[in-house]
C-alpha positions as CSV (number, residue, x, y, z in Angstrom):
1,M,2.8,2.7,-4.0
2,G,1.3,4.2,-0.9
3,R,-0.3,1.0,0.2
4,F,2.9,-0.9,-0.2
5,T,5.0,1.7,1.7
6,A,2.4,2.0,4.5
7,I,2.5,-1.8,5.1
8,A,6.2,-2.1,4.8
9,G,6.6,0.9,7.1
10,Q,4.7,-1.0,9.8
11,L,7.1,-3.9,9.5
12,S,10.3,-1.8,9.6
13,Q,10.9,1.6,11.2
14,T,14.0,2.0,9.1
15,F,12.0,1.5,5.9
16,A,9.4,4.0,7.2
17,R,12.2,6.6,7.8
18,T,14.0,6.1,4.4
19,V,10.9,6.3,2.2
20,P,10.5,10.1,2.4
21,L,14.3,10.5,1.7
22,A,14.1,8.1,-1.3
23,L,11.0,9.8,-2.7
24,R,12.2,13.4,-2.4
25,P,14.4,13.2,-5.6
26,F,11.3,12.0,-7.5
27,F,9.7,15.4,-7.0
28,W,12.6,17.1,-8.8
29,L,12.7,14.4,-11.5
30,S,8.9,14.4,-12.0
31,G,8.9,17.0,-14.8
32,V,7.1,19.7,-12.8
33,F,9.8,22.3,-13.6
34,Y,10.6,21.3,-17.2
35,I,9.0,19.7,-20.2
36,A,10.3,16.2,-21.0
37,A,10.7,17.0,-24.7
38,E,13.3,19.7,-23.9
39,L,15.7,17.2,-22.2
40,P,18.7,15.7,-24.0
41,A,18.0,12.3,-25.6
42,G,20.1,10.3,-23.1
43,V,18.4,11.9,-20.1
44,R,15.0,11.5,-21.7
45,D,15.6,7.8,-22.2
46,L,16.4,7.4,-18.5
47,M,13.5,9.6,-17.3
48,W,11.1,7.4,-19.3
49,Y,11.2,4.9,-16.4
50,S,9.7,7.5,-14.0
51,P,6.0,7.0,-13.6
52,F,5.8,10.4,-12.0
53,L,7.1,12.0,-15.3
54,H,4.4,10.2,-17.3
55,V,1.7,11.5,-15.0
56,T,3.0,15.0,-15.1
57,E,3.2,14.9,-18.9
58,L,-0.4,13.5,-19.1
59,L,-1.6,16.3,-16.9
60,R,0.1,18.9,-19.1
61,E,-1.6,17.3,-22.2
62,G,-5.0,17.6,-20.5
63,Y,-4.4,21.2,-19.2
64,F,-2.7,22.9,-22.2
65,L,-4.6,22.9,-25.5
66,G,-2.4,21.7,-28.3
67,F,0.4,20.3,-26.1
68,D,1.3,16.8,-27.1
69,S,4.0,14.9,-25.1
70,P,6.0,12.3,-26.9
71,M,6.7,10.6,-23.5
72,A,3.3,10.4,-22.0
73,D,1.9,6.9,-21.7
74,A,-1.0,6.3,-19.4
75,R,-0.5,2.5,-19.2
76,Y,3.0,2.7,-17.7
77,P,2.1,4.4,-14.3
78,L,-1.0,2.2,-14.1
79,L,1.1,-0.9,-14.5
80,I,3.6,0.3,-11.9
81,G,0.8,1.1,-9.5
82,A,-0.8,-2.3,-10.1
83,G,2.5,-4.0,-9.5
84,F,3.0,-2.3,-6.2
85,Y,-0.6,-3.1,-5.2
86,L,-0.2,-6.8,-6.1
87,A,3.1,-6.8,-4.2
88,S,1.4,-5.3,-1.1
89,L,-1.2,-8.1,-0.9
90,P,1.2,-10.8,0.4
91,L,3.1,-8.2,2.4
92,E,-0.2,-7.3,4.2
93,R,-0.9,-10.9,4.9
94,F,2.6,-11.3,6.4
95,A,2.2,-8.2,8.5
96,T,-1.2,-9.3,9.8
97,N,0.1,-12.7,10.7
98,R,3.1,-11.1,12.4
99,R,0.9,-8.9,14.5
100,L,-1.3,-11.8,15.5
101,L,1.7,-13.9,16.5
102,R,3.0,-11.0,18.6
103,G,-0.3,-10.6,20.3
104,M,-0.4,-14.3,21.3
105,S,3.0,-14.3,23.1
């Protein structure tokens, strides 16, 4: 996600300024201050889509002996990360071409 936002931030100053604002709620929703199993079922179903929650729960499983999270899935954050990486490849090519064209004129 970092590569994608860095490249997109070079293309748009507005995007670069809104990314920190958009990511700030993910800190509170990442599960640092609570255990996902303690959430109500409806909230837990919505929070399943947060890759940050999966990573936090996986770290808890590794750190605390005997802790088993019903939500932790290592594949989900990896797939999200791979998706952002793949999306950044054509975006980087576009940004590079745009910089080259600006340099020629």
